[in-house]
TILUM-720289 format. One record per residue (C-alpha): x, y, z. Coordinates in pm, whole numbers, plus 50000, padded with zeros to 5 digits. Example, Ala and Ser with C-alpha at 12.3 -4.5 7.8 and 13.67 -1.06 7.14 Angstrom:
512304955050780;513674989450714;
//
This chain:
472094887451932;474334886752236;477024912952281;479784886952255;478374874751923;478864908951764;482434912651889;483254876851785;481854882951437;483994914251410;487014893351511;486214867751241;485914895150977;489314909451070;491054875651038;489204866550717;490004899650547;493634899450655;494064861850589;496164861750904;495634859751278;498764880951330;497564909551109;494004906051236;495214908851595;497244939951510;494204955151339;491994949551645;494624956851909;494364921752056;496864894352121;497054866751862;496144840752124;493044860052231;491904864451871;492434827751791;490434817252094;487654841952006;487254827751655;487394792051787;484604800252035;482504814751752;483024783551540;482074761551836;478854780851901;477904779851532;478894743451500;480784749151174;484344756251064;484704791650928;488464792750867;490864767150724;494164770650909;497604757950811;501014766750949;501484791450662;498054804850573;494514812150684;491594811850443;487834810850467;485914778750420;482844779250196;480664786750497;483134812650620;483134830650286;479324831650283;479344846550631;482044871650536;480084882850228;477074888850453;478924906750729;481044930450517;478224953650401;476624952550746;479804962950925;480534988850654;477105004050713;477675004951089;481085020951035;479605047650809;476945056151066;479535058651343;481655081351121;478605102451045;478005107151417;481665115851471;481405141651194;478835160751401;481735171251621;483955199351498;486945185451688;488975159551493;489205127251688;489255089751640;491445065751445;492345069751077;493315037250901;495545044450602;497045020650344;500125031950153;503135019249965;506445023550144;507995054549986;505155079850036;504565066550386;508215073550471;508785105150265;505425123150279;503335110650573;505825104550855;507565138750832;504185155950868;503005135351167;504745152651460;503015186051392;499755169151290;499475147751605;500455177151822;497725198551663;495105170951693;495805151052012;492475132551981;493495116151652;495285082951614;496735070751285;497265034651176;499405030450861;499454997550673;502374995850426;501474973250133;502594974249769;499364957949649;496514980249535;494304974749840;490504976749827;490155002550100;486444996150151;486804958350189;489944963050398;488274987050639;490585016150555;489555052550563;491935062550284;494855050950073;497925065549905;498935055149553;500025071349226;497345093149069;496955071648758;496285040848975;493305055249163;489865042949057;487505068748911;484905063549187;487375076849444;488095112349552;491835117949497;493865146249646;497475152349530;499985150649816;503225148649616;504695162749293;504735143948964;506845112548985;509305098448738;510945064548708;514655060848641;516655031848499;520005033848674;523295015848728;526775023748858;529475038948635;531445006348666;528474986848530;528295009248224;532045004648172;531304967748120;527994971747935;526954998047677;523895018347768;520655005147613;519245026847334;515675015347396;513784993347643;513964965147389;517734963547450;517234953947814;517404916847735;521144922347685;521554934948044;521644921848400;518484936848546;517474935448911;513904922748926;511374934049185;508814909649322;505664926349449;505474914149808;501684911549830;500724901949476;503704878449439;504344885849072;507444901148916;507054938048828;507364945548458;509324977148382;507005004048251;507885028847978;506125051547730;506565049647353;504845075247128;502355083347404;501505046947471;502535025047765;505174998547702;505814970547953;509054950847941;509844918148116;513504918748222;515894892048345;518844890448581;520514871148860;518834889649147;515214894949250;514214915349558;510914925749715;511934957149903;512774991849775;515684997550014;517224964349913;516784973549547;518625006349606;521454988949790;521754962549517;522114987549235;524635007849437;526614975549479;526904973249100;524834941649056;522984954848753;520374978648617;517464988848840;514095004648770;513465027949061;511775061149125;513895091749064;513255107249406;514635076749584;518015078849409;518235116449347;521275120549576;523075091649406;522435106749061;523705140749175;526855125949327;527545104049026;527325071449219;524555061848977;523995070248612;520615068548442;519645056848096;516465054947885;515475088748027;513375098047723;511265066747777;510355076748135;508135107848128;506685122748449;503515106448580;500875119648825;502425118549171;501125103749492;497495109949580;495535103749897;492175088749799;488955078649974;485505066049866;483075091449729;480205074849912;481835077050252;481505109050449;484795124050557;485345126450930;486895158151075;490025137451146;490415126550783;489675161850664;492465174950889;494925148750761;494095156950398;494585193950463;497965186450625;499245164350343;497715182750046;500275194049789;500585231949774;501795241249428;
//
């Protein structure tokens, strides 16, 4: 195999996994034009179309999917061997690819980075913010951050934040017009702000607990958003009820700008955890990041 074949195959894998030339280019540190030309050259040499392109999407063809299924474990094995070699060094170095939802990335990771990067100048960190539960192995990530109860059992999970709690909130003026719901089943009588999961595309169902068992409720309202900051702004504007995490609106609850309801139906849940595959050896860089972010109780 020629050297360019290996790099071109790696380029194809990045585009196929990201379903996007833009995200694939960002992942590889290339321009979109260069990446597109690289994949086109590979397709020309192989004499077969690997990706079906439209103005809005990129997906693998049948041949492309077969090639991707073959290449994924091979590249994963190479990556593990490279990480194993890097682990022989006691000095943390290299790039850590991390997937996280927005709030912990902003509230837990970013505040810790100035001191972390100063202490370990050989380490680079790439953070991908995504509300979908990403397969970190298939996506080529070293670790992810999600709520503790969402992490698969075959992962090593380290707590990096305190227990989290959801809050159903609205403005005082909203509750002047609408009586507070006594239970989640009363929510059909209210204007609720829906949240569309940006990656998965579906509407989030509000999650509660009843007698120790989970209860999911589909709500309705005039507004749907797909961003946490927009959700916060919408509820502050008095548009309706919002289901949001307590930490995000703690200042508004303290000041009285927002009032919560259904508090008894929203018990604390395991907080944010950083997780990584059990079968993948930790690099010194990832070990250092975990030690920096680990929750000290």
